N, C-alpha and C positions, 0 to 999 in steps of 0.2 A: 556391475559395480566392483570396486576393489575390496580387499580384505585388510583391515587396519589393526589386526591383533598384534600385540608384542612389538609395536613400532616405537621408534624413537622420534617423537613429533615435536614441532614448534607451533604454538598456537599464537596467533597475532590478535591482540585485544582481549582484555580481561572483563568485558562486559557479559551480559547474560549468554549470549550465543557462544562466547569464548569459554566461560566457565563450564557450560554443559558439554561442550567439545572435549574439554580437558578431562571432565569427570568420566565421560564415556570411554575415552582412550585409556585411562587409568583402570577402568573396570575390565577392559580387554587386555590387561598385562602390559600395557605400554608405559614409556616414560615421556614426560612432558615438560617442555620449557615454555613458559607463558612470557610473552613480551607485551608491555603496555606503556603508553607514554604519559599517563595521568599519574598524579601524586596520591590520589585518594582511593585507589582500588584495593580490593580484598586480596587476602593470600589464600592459596589452595592448600588442602591437606594431601598427603600421599607422596608419590614420587615425582614431585614437581620442583624444577629449578625455576624460581621466580625471578624475572629481571624487570627492572623499571629503568628505561633508558630514553633519551630523546631520539627522534628519528633522523638523525644525520647520517650520512654515508659512512663517516669514520666509525661512529659508535656502532652502526649496523654491522659493519665488517668485524668489529671486535666481538659482537655478541653472536653473530652468525659467521664464524670464520670458515676459511676454506677447509680445515681438516675435521669440521664437525659433521658427523655422519647421520644427519637427519633423513628419515625415510619419507616424511611428509610434512607439509605445512598447512594448517587449517587457518584460513584468513577470514576475520569477521567482515561483514559487508562494508564497513566504513574504510576499509584499506583499498585505495584505488591501485590500478595496475602499475602506476609509476611511483608508488611508494618505495622508499629505499629498501625496506625489508622484503618486499615482494620481488623487487629487482634482484636483490642478493640471492634470494632462493632460486630464481631463474638462472642466474649465472652458475650456480653450483648444481644445477640439474635436480633440485628438490621440486617434486610435484606439488602444486598449490591447489587445494580444494576448499570448498565452503563447508560451513557447518551443516548446511542442509544436504550436501552430498554426503558427508560423514554419517549423519543421522539416518538418512534414507538407505544407505548401504546395509544398515542393520534392522531396518523396519520390517516386520513380518506381516503387517496388515496391508490394506490397500490405500492408494492415495488419489485423492481428488484435488488437483492443483488449479489455482486461479492466478492468472496474471493480467496485467493491463495497465493503463495509464492512470485511471481513476476508478473508485468504486470497488476495489479489490476486497478490502477488509469487511465491508458491509455484506458482499456476496459470500465470503467465506463464513461469516456469522449466520447469515440466512441458511445456508446449506447445512452447516453443522448443528444449529439449533433445530432445524426441521428434522434431520435425521434422528437426533436424540428423542425428539418428540414422538417420532414414529416407532421408537424402541430399537433403533439401530445405534450401536455404540460408536460415537464419533467425537473427535476433539479438534478445535482449530489449532493450527501450528504454523510455524515458519514466521514469515514477516508480521503476522498478526497471530496472536496465541502463543503457545510456548515453543521453545526451540525444538527442533526435531530430535536433537540428541536427548533432551529432556523426556520427550515423549517415549523414546525407545527404552529409557531406563525406568520410568515412572508408570507408564500405561502401555505395556507391550501387548496387552490382550485386546485393545481397542480394534474394532473392525476397519474403521475409516479415519485416516488423517486427512483433514480439509486444509490444504496448505496454501498460504498466500506466498507467492514467489515474486521476488523483485528482480530487475534487471542486474542489480549489484550481485545478487546471489547467483545468477546465471553465468556471470564471468568465470566461475570456478565450480560449476556443477556439470561436468561432461557426461556423466553416467545417470543422471537423475531421470527417472522413469515413472510417470504418473499413469494410473490406469484410466483416469478421466482427466482431460485437461481443458480449461477455458481460457481463451484469449478474449477478455471483456470488451476491450476497445484499444485503440492505438493512436496517440497523439504525441506530439513532441514534448518530452520531458527529460530531465536529468542530462541534458546535452553538455552541460559544463563537466560532467563526469565521463560521458562516452564519446564526446567529440563530434558526433554527427547523428542525424536521424537515422541514417542507414545503419549505423552500428547499434543504436537503441533498438531498432526493429529486428535486426539480426538476434539479439539477445532475447527478445520476447518470443520469437518463434523457436529459439533453441529449446524451449519447454517441450516441444513435440518430437524432438530429435531421435528419442530412444523408444517412441511408441510403435506398436505392431498391430497386427490384424485383430487382436483380442481387445484392444483399447478403443477409447472413443474421444474424438476431439470436437470442441465447439468453438466456432468463430462467428464474428459479427457479419451479417450479410452486407455485401458489397466491398468487403476488404480484399485486396489483391493478395492472395496466398499461393499463387502459382509457383510450384517448385519449392515451397518452403516446408512442406510436411512429407514424411516418408510416404512412399507408395504403399497402398493397401491399408492405411489407417482409416477406419470408419469415421466419417465426419458429417456434422450437420451445421447449418447456418442458422442463427437466431436474429430476430429483427423485431422492430415495433411496427413494421409494415405488414400487409397481408402476405401470408405464406410462412413456411417453416414453422417454428414455435412462435406464433404471432400474437401481437396484441391488437385486438379489434374490438371496438366498442367496450373498452375497459376489461377485456378478458384475454388471458393467454391461452390459446388453443392447444390442447393435447389430444390429438386423435379427434375422437367425436365428443369428447367431454370438455367442459369449460372450467377454468380456474379463474375466479374473479379477483381483479385487482382493486375493485371499488372499495374505497375506505381504508386501504392499506397504505403503508409508507412508500409503495412502489407505484401508486396510482398517478403517475406523470410521465411525461414523454422522455425525461432523462433516466429514470430508474426502471421503467417497464422493460428495456432489453436486458438488464441484470436479472429480473425476475424470470424472463424467458429462458435465459441461459441457465439459471440455477435450476428452474423447474425441469428443463430438458435433462440436466445432469442426475437430478434426483429420480426422475422416471427411469433413466438407464439403470440406476442402482436397484430400482424395484419399488419405489414409493407410488401410492395411487394418487390420483388427483385430489381425493378427499384429504389425504395426509399433507399434500403440498399446500392446499387451501389452509389448513390449520397453521401451518408454519407461516404462511404469509400474514394471517390475521394476528398471530402472536408475536410477530417480529417487532422489536424495539431497536431503534438506531443507535449506533455507537456514539459516544460523546464527541462533541465538536464537529459533527457532520450534519448540517442543516438541523441542529438541535434547537427546538423551540424553548426559550427560557421562560416565555410567558407573555401575556398581553396586559398592559398596565390600565390604569383607570381611564385614561384618555382614548383607549382603543388602539394603542400602537403596540404592534407585535415585535418582539426582540428575538433575533435568531442568531445562534452561534455556529458559524461554519468555518472555524479556525483551521480545520484540516485542509481547506482549500489552498495548497501551497503552490499551485500552478494557475496560469491563466485559463486553461481549459476547464479546470475545476470551478474557477470563478464563473465562467460562462454557464456551466451547468446549474450553478446556484441561482443565477438570474433567471433562467428558464424555469426552475422549479418554483420560484416565488410567484405567488398568485395575487399579489397586491403590488402597488408602487413601492419602490425600494429607496431607501436612503443607505447608501453603501459606504462601509468603512473598509478601506483597502490599503495596501502598502506594506513594504518590508524590504526583503532582498529578492530582486527578480532572478528568475532562473531562465528567463526567455528574453528575446529581444523585439519580438513583433507584438506590439500592444494594439496596433491599429485595428485588427479583426473584430475587436469588442465594441467598436464605436457605435454601430447600428443597434446592437443589442442593449448598450447603455442608454442610448437615446430612447428605445422603446420601453424600458422597464424602470429607469432611475431617475429620481428627482434631483439627487446631488450625491457626489463622491466626497467623502471625508478622508483625506489622505494622511498617512503616517509613514515614518520610516525612511529608509535609505534611498528608495527609488521615487520619492515624492515628485521631483521635478520631471522625471520621464513620464510619469502618469498624467500629470497636468499637460504636458506638451502633446501627448498622444490623444488625450480625451476631452480637453476643454472646448473643443469646437462642437462637441456632440452633447455634452452634459455639463452643468455647473460643477467646478472642482475647486476645492479649497485645501490648502496644506495646513494641517494641525500639528504635525510633528510627532505626538505621542498618542497612544490609545486613549489616555485619560482625557486629553483634550477633544479628541474626535468623538468620544461617547457623550461628553458634556454638551458639545455643540449639536450633535444629532438629537439629543433628548429635548433641546430647545426648539428645534426646527420641526420635529416630526408631528404629523397630523394624524387624525383618526383614520383607521383602515390603511395605514401604511406599515411597512416593515423596515426596522433598522436591522441591517444585515452586516454582520462581521464575516466577510469572505475575502481574505486579503489577496489571494491570487499570487502569494509570494512565500518564500521561507521567512522565518521569524528571527533569525540568529543576529540581527543587528540590535534588537532590543529584548529578546527572551531566549530562554535555553531551548525552546521548541514550541510546536503548535499548541501542545497541551497547556503549557503555562500561559501562552497568549490567550487561549480560549477561557482558561479559568480566571485570568485577570479581567477579561471582558465580562464575564458573568458576575463577578463581584461588583463591578462598577455599575452594571445594569440594575443589579438588585438595590444598589444605593440610591441611584438617580431615578429609577422607575417604580420604586417601592414594591418590588416583586419578592 
């Protein structure tokens, strides 16, 4: 990894990752220019030249001129490769790195990294919580948890950083080196950003690029990884099938000892592989099956991820899965539901193929209550398999579902889409759903 002491740096984005990148660079004797397009961002203290400009090519060349001797650019994940500021840095030969890359270059502890298409945050939380419960100092970081640069500055003595890594971060993390790395799953996502599934896949596998013989890689059984990992990297496959770190009859097998999933949040076909992957990583670190068992039993899911709000007086269960921003996440939610579903879905689609869900919807769902920008596309794709009706807003969808739902059914918010047509993000969408449910269901 590079050394970024005493550099003249430009940081793109004044959000949390940009703030901590700037603070770390300043603490290492650097000078920092922060660029951000928003009007309501904070100012930094110290040797910071703060610029607030629109992202037009003309303004970009004004702010990042040819004669400016920037040594490095730290780009927040929201900046795509074709953003004018990224392009301007490339034209001037200024290397572009992520906040993750910057923070990891100064991290003295070890790194357990998790990537994948869904379920990353929950797995990071499980591993971090279980390590702490076992007396091993660990902190979640990266895309879930604190920025890596913040961890370097505030918790330099922590033994393990359990880091969620996104494909966006891996665009600019050429030297990132985890000691243990998990690829949880791989399904089409963020293709609007990366252009193709092949590029998205390449970025996911880039997580392993700098690993060696002393490290450990975990991948899902059946995934084609031929030629994608460096030679000599120890690896194991995890699966919900017999073999490897397996789930069989409600237990993940670790050598001759069993770790039971029964009664835990992972006790289903969708989440069992995550428990197997996490358990294998924790065993590699040195935890015992008994310590892993305690972590499984103590685990509490993150908000807006198959989070049960409650069961009302009529026996209808209400579940918030607003974090399901892709169709594959929606499919997982339907598989996890153990009762007939009344599904609230819709928003801004990130994928084009909706048809693969038709059989699953027919098997699990009584009706789909559709909101948001993609409503017509969902009706066209699914109406032949399941009753669908457009309600436009989440308020109308919740009201209609409340009227229709019967005892022993689930009303499930699992949109399968981004939320930016009507909300600031999945959190606001989930919080609004919870407010509405408590009002109409008396919870």
